[in-house]
Steps between C-alpha positions, in 0.01 A plus 500: 500500500750254652602193301557174690666164442331159501574415865427842642297523823230726356312547827821586684609745231165677514531535879845653459391738228208627709754616762666731247411866563388574144298181449124520560436130440661198338333194350563243225410599144275205415391388156138513388344295223219563255179350637416274208523126569598397149511582130188592310295261295275479199562752224223523240605432142155499341178698512310468824131433534258787516333599826221756497448767764206726575513825305589818688238745381447753778713690751551300817463162334796260512764537229633193320813585300581348162849370581563162335569303819257676731271201447752289695562747781269340756682716753322808364165352397417137573201350319609145575677500164791281395807706581775263384389391153724197451423356842128569523531651848203717588405718794200586712279791403562805714844392628669817377589855603195646314709733284234586235280655770787722615586599143150641468617769743869534413760354265798680647715804432846552350569732793513199731835318517554137597860419585579138414799394711604180330718365220433803280226557242504451122340831406489406132263208556184580304279499810728741690612727217471870576447467874840402640684806628872532587613304804821366648706182508645439848657171395737665251466861621381632165192672362418190293220320686416263215387152598750215470280236666131547407350515849477879521335531159237240591425677830480844339255377237258365760495834679476731202513345152368708212134405505206500259745513210404170337823319590646320796354513848306754705686677781326602820588870470487571128682831485747499789865550418764248600827598669743209450747449785736209448620341824487133400770345283432270205533210747185616682689603814572845639650648814294663772720809473413542131131447569512757780675746269234434237220572747660831598555587133135432421377717787735784415398496134125522544372143501145480634507119521799271547467140380738255670451150361821397676593402852720314744453308821709721728419841648743786444498850653623670182218345300247593767630857514463531124137385521436744782655782295285425195186460709558835670544652153147381421567193286279192512744209533360172369698179558472131421458280807745244361490139386571169673621641830387475860462875538405807301803638316663836560428777418135381486509426874568863591212714624558760228416249227189333363579126499324310221430126498389304192171336406387293202207485258270356767602753768709229667822572681787430258704208637830690485379823661659583836283555805532700818345786698664754268287397199262787420312399185506246220477521123511247216848364451444143387523452121459866404580661166764764432745636245765246412854628457816294452831689463635223277218545248506852354185440295274410794372851570144407407457174686318392817489211743367388836695474823440456873626653821424761762725706270205528267231544762694805617462712181122447499498679835751760380288568193189529718674753724606705197148485359351622828756780528414617149132508597540650848835684500427660836525168685806439716701183456368375834143552381566322171646199680215492753235515230662219308497282811155581632320465166651158423286186476536252785509209257627244752254591775374143538843385617636830633226757569617860515863602484735201484864415437427331167328770289501792743180700457421310182528512121501846344164629376530807277122536469456563872828695510354752256151522647414836658616532859551756772833546671485510877 
């Protein structure tokens, strides 16, 4: 890596470096940002109202876990319920990823690993305890990948929180393990080079799914090469499309990745969610619940909150990929990604029929994803 001064001609330096005999390529090391538009919101301080669900009494019937805040996770099962208690906001029945129907077939496996490349993960949070494996911190170059921001913990919980344990939220893939890879500093920013190193680390250490709820506006060959490496190793790379930008962020825009846009409780396109031809699918990311973690509050390891962003649509897709892999381990990563796209619901077909640059193939549908099918 070459360090530069403030007035350096970056483009000219890259051209010069590419002429060197031992240089394959040269490009700026951009910064990426976590794809969450702002801080989280309402934190419950009192008992929440009771919502009843149909009983699961026979094999093949939907499973409704007993987690305390599952009743507010419209993203997983939307009955039109109020999902933000103090605001009275409610959704539209059926605007969800149909998780209970998928759980009737599979709840995941601890042999499946989801690498969360983010700000680290608080493995001692009650809803992640026992499932966070050793990882790496590329910000400080240590083995300590503990979260010092909160974003990575929230993302990890959506994908794979401990579920049906009477506390917290329900994760998409109940039993998957989490590999924490810290590439984002406490500020919420991280270099492309660290993210690329994290992707390679995940692939080399057995990650089946890589969750990247981070991104930047500029392409970079090192970042693309890392995605290509992980994809060729068989990993499913799931990325947030980005927030409040004209184009889909990188690495989501690369062909090796599944780019995820965000929807809300009425299957509407979230106002912050980036658009473009690279968008593959969408998932709920507007006012969704996750594990709250604040590094400045050591006693907050049993608390929860809502937040918004394509950052949090992304782990729904990552959890779905892990769930499918646990159920059909013979599938290739390309097949997993294709199935996730082609079984999605075209929820904006009135405005954009078929594939479009807003929601891609549509909002994830785990019920159709897990229906019997034949591979061509």
